[in-house]
N, C-alpha and C positions, 0 to 999 in steps of 0.2 A: 351546483357546480360539479360538471364531469375530475375527477379524478384522474389525470393522466397516469398514474402510476399501477392503478386496479385497473384501468382501461388494456394496458399490453397485456395482464394475464386474462382477460375477459376474451378479447381478441386472439390472443397466440402472436402479435403483433412489435416487435420493439418500437419505441419510437426512436427514428434515425436523426430527424430534422437536425442539421447543426452538428454532427461528426462526421468523420473523413470520407470521403465519396459522396455527402448528401448535404452541400451546402448549396447555399442561393448564391446569386452574382453577389448579391452586398454583402453575406458572408465571408466571401472568398475574400473580398476587398479588406473588410477587418480584419481577417487573418495576414495580409501582407499589410499592412499596416502595422500590425505588433512585431512580425518579424522585422521589420525596417527600426522599430523603435528599440527591437533586442539587440539587434546590430550595434546600433549605436552604444548601448549600454556596455557591450563586452569592454569596451574600453576605459569603464569603471574599474575603480579599485575595489574589493570584495569590502574595504572598511566603510565605504560609501552605501552599501548595501544597508536600505534601512528594512530591519526585522519587524513585522508586526506582531512578533509572539508575545504573549501573554506575561508579563513578568511574573505573575502568582503561579506559572505553571513550572513545576520542574523539570529542570533540564540535564541532560549527561554531560552537557560542556559545563554547569557552572556547578556539579557535584562530584567530588573527587568520590573514586571509589575506597569505599571503606571496609576494613577487615574486621572492625569490632564487632563481638557476638552479639551487640544492643542495637535496636535502631528504632525509633519511632515509627508505630503503626500509621497506615495513611488511611485507616477506617472512617469513614463518615461519623461514626458513633464512638470512636474508641478514644476522643478527648485529647489524643495524642501521646497515650501511655507508652513507655516503652515496655520492649517484650523480650525476656530471654527464648530464645528459641534454639531449637533441635540442631547441632550441627548442620545434619541432612538437608536440613532448608536451604542453607547457602553453598549448596555444592553445585557448581556448573557443568556442563556436558563434557569438557574436557578432563575433568576430574573421574570420570568412569568409563569414557570412550577409550579404546585402543589409541594408542598414543599414534600409530601411523597415519589413523583417520583424521587428526588435527591438520588444518592447513600449516605453511608455512608462517614465518613471522611477516605480518603486511608490509608489502611495498606498494610506495604512492608512485602511481606513472604519471599524474599530471599535478600542475600546480594548481593553487587554492586560488584563482581567479574566477570572474561571472563566466566567462566562457567555457571554462572547462566546468566549472560548477553543474551547469546547465547543459556539456554532452553526459554528466556523466549522470543527471536526472533523466534523461533520455534512456537509459539501460539498452533494451532491446525494442524498443516500442518505434514506430514512424513518427519523425519530431513533429509533424502537425497535431499528432493527436494530443500530445501535452499540451500544447498551446492553444487547442482549440477548450481543453477541461477548463483552463483558466478564464477563457471567454465566455464561455456560457457561464461560468459563476459568478460571472460580474456584469450580466447581461449582456454583453457585447459589446462595454465602454474600454477601448483600447488601453488608454492611461492605466483605470484602475485593473486591466489584468495584468498588465506590465508589472504594477506596484505589487501587486497579489504574488505573481510570480519572483521575482527579484528575493519578496520575503521569505518564499519559501526555500527558493537558493541560499539564501542566508541562515537558515535553519539547517539546511543539510551540511553546509561547511562546519557549524557549530555542534552538532551533534555526528558528524564525521559519518556520514552514512556511508559512505563508501567502504571504510575500513568497518565498519558493522557488516556490509554485504561479504566483505573478504573472510573475515571470521566466523560468522555464521553461526550457526547452534553450537559451536565450541565453547563461545563466550556466553550462553544462555543458562537461566537456571533449569537444573535437570526436572527438578519435582515440579516447576510451573508447566513445562513441556508434557509431562507426564500426567498432569489433570485434564489436558485436553481442553481447555480455554481456546477458542480460532481454530478448532479442527474445521478442514475443510475436506468436505466430500459431494461429488456430482454437484447436479445441476438443478435449478428451478425449473418453472415450466416454459419460461422463454430462456434458457440458456443459459443465464448468470450462473456462476459458482456458490454454492452455498458456504458460507461460514459459520459454526455453531458456535456458539457461548454459553455453557451450561453454568448457570448464575450458581447453583449451590456448589460447586466445584473453586467456584473464587474464594481465596482465604487470605483478606489484606495483611494478616500477621505474619504468612507464613515465609516472605521472602523480604529482603529489602528495598525500598524504595526504584532503586535505580536498576534493579534487575527487571522490577515489572516496567519499565520505563524501555530497556533494551529489549525485553520481549516484546512490549507494543509497536516500534518501530520497525522490528524484522519482522513481524507478522505483517505489517501493510507493504514491507517491502516485498515478502516473497508472493502475498497475493496478486500484487501487480504482475507476476510473471505467467497468470492463467487470464492475462484480460487483452484479447485481442482485437478489433475490428473484425464485425460488429459488437461483442460482444466486450464492453467496456466497465461494466458495474458490478457487483457484487451482490448477494442478498444475504443478510446477517440475520440470522435466527438465536434470540434471546430466548432461551428455555428455563423459565423463571419455576420450575416445579421444585416443592422443597426447599425454595430460598428462604433465607433467616436472614436477620437483622446483620448476624455476624457476617454474611455476604458482601455488603453492602460497603462499596470503596469509593467514596465521591472523588477523591484524587483522581484515579484511575479512570473512571467514567468522565471526568471533566477534560481528563488530557486526550483520551482516547475521541471524542468529539470534536475537541478543537484542532485533533490532527485531521481528522478527516474534512473539516470545513476549510482549513488553512492550506495544507499542503499537500492533501491528495483530494482536490475538488473532483465532481463529476465520478466518484469512482462507488457511491454508494444509489444500491437501485432499490432495496427495500429492506426495511427492518421489521420484522415478523416476531411480535411477543409473544410468546407460546405459553399459555396456563398463567396469566398473571395474577398476582397473589395480591393481598393489600400492602404487603412490603412493598415490592416494584412499584404499584400506583400511588404509593407515597414519595418515591425516587422520582417516578415521571411526573410528579408534580412540581418539582423543583427542577428538573432538566427543561422540559418544554419550553419554558420563556427563553431558554440560552438557546433554543432552537431558529436556524434559519426558516422561515415559511414553507420553503420547497424543501427543505430535510423535513421539517414535522408529516409534511404530505406524505410521506416514504414508510411513517411509520404504520402498521397493521396491526392489529390484537386479533390474536385467535386462540379460543378456549376449548374449541372442541376439534375433532380429527377431519372433519368435514371444513372446517374453517382453514385448518393448514392444506389439506388438498387443492384447495381453490389456487396456491402459491406452489406447491411441489406434489409432483406426481407420487403416486402411492410407490411404485419401483426404486424413485429415489430415495424417500422417505424412512429413515430409520424406524425400526418396529416399536422402540420406546416412544415416539412421537405420532405412534397410530399408522406406519408405513409397511410396507412387505419386506424392504431392504434389512435383510440381517447385520448390516453394519454395525459394530462396537467401534469406541476410538481404543486404540493403542500403539501409543508412540514408540516409533523403530528408532533405535539409536544408532548412532552411524557405527560402520563397517570400516574396516582395515582397508587402508589405502584408497580411498572414496575419493580424494582429492588429489592425485596422485598426479593429473595434469599440471597441479600449481604449482610443483616442485620446478618444474620445465621453465628454468629463466628463459633461455634461447627460443623457445617455441613462442612464450608469451609476448616478450620481445617482438617477435616478427609478426605475431599475430597483431599486435597493438598498431603497428605500421601499418598494417593491411587496412584498420579500422581508422585510424587517422586520415589517411589517404580517402578512402571513402567518405568519412565526413568533411572533409575539406572541399570535396569535390559539390557534395549537396550543398554547404554552406555557399559557394559560388553561385549554384543552379540558383537558390534562392535569394540571395541576394539579386542576381539579375530580375528573378521574378516579382521580387518585392519592390523594386525600384519602376515598375510600370506604372503608368498614370492611370489616374480613377477611369478614363474613361478608354484609354487605351484596347483594354482586351489583350489575349494572348500572344507572346512574339513564338510567330511560328516557328514549331520543332521545341518551344522553352518547356512547355510544361510535360511534354514527353520526355523530354531528357532530364526534367527533375523525379519525375515518376522512377526513372531507370535508375536514377544513382539513389532514390531513397531505396529501391528495393537491397541494391547493394549494400547500402549502411546497416539494413537491417540485418541481411546474411551476414557481414562480417563482425558485427556486435554478439548473433548467437554462437558463432564459432569462437569468440574470445571470452562468452562469459564464463566457460569452464575454468579460465585460468584465472579468474577474478572474484568470482563467488563460490564458496563452499557450498557442497551440496545439503541438501535439506531432508526431511523427512518425508517429502513430498517426492524428491527426485530418489528417494529410494524407494518408494511405491508406485513408483513409474508414472503417477498422473504427470510430472513434467520430464519431457522426455525430449532433449534437443531443443527445450524452449518451445516444443507443443506438446499442448493438454491434452489427456487421453484420460477418459472416464472407463 
């Protein structure tokens, strides 16, 4: 049986079927049906949203911020033992950054409704991209895709992802950021951003669990900024070199996988396990049964330089993994006044109005498009009009982003510049 994931690297061509601009007639019809069902859901109260979140998974909404210096470790092998930790393990970035680099107090622009939760989830993407992710994840079954999307929106409201993006790194654990877990650098052979996880740098006991949850959600939100059609997925590299039992964190891995599958579907292109040891193999045996077969097919093991180079070109691969790129991760902390636009309330309000106008125009055109009968085909000029207002919405969203999202280390490094990816 052909592995469609590895086939892309062998041919150098992305599989674009079912993505924006690459839909069959039947797939376009199903997308229209999903839009129609979503519009009907816009009238629902958020309390009626049915979240599919695993009740065993920790959520920030359920967990009050604790200032006590003792917490229970989340390590798989720690058996819940409490640990007295050094004070610097609890530092957040706002404690060490220039005060003028911190964003202003959070200002909520919209109400917590299904409609607003959806448009906030769109961020700066073409709205069809998000819906198509859920359709593909649910094998093009419209009802299942809608339920999955609504569960995602409920989760985003519960976790207040809008506030997380506003506050950005200022509320994240400083020591955790310095370790480079989730560092993003260069692209693989088919253009997907590569996200590195040096497992030996993970210490489940080094920070409170809610700090790790905040960081995990934030990392996924920032990574989204790097994904624009036709590149819609990322390549994860788990470097297990020198990994020990102390680095194994069952809560983190379980949460990470759950978030990917349920709240960021179709964002994972490849998982490359580098230099797998018996420690990781032990973890893999426990994790694999939890994975969807499609997700499991994306996991590849690489124990040699040659194995890695099948997926990542030498000039993009760090030397320590066998490449020629001299890059070594180093966290760049916030700089003074980097979030200055966020303090301009008048400009932010005007930008929000511009984005709202564009959003309403796109929604109006999409409602008309979604109402087309199964056999009617496109009303003359409607598809073109919808494409035009979609472009207008994306441009307005990009302009607005600087007012509602704190800058990240990837903005400082020039990788994200006006939401255009630069390597």
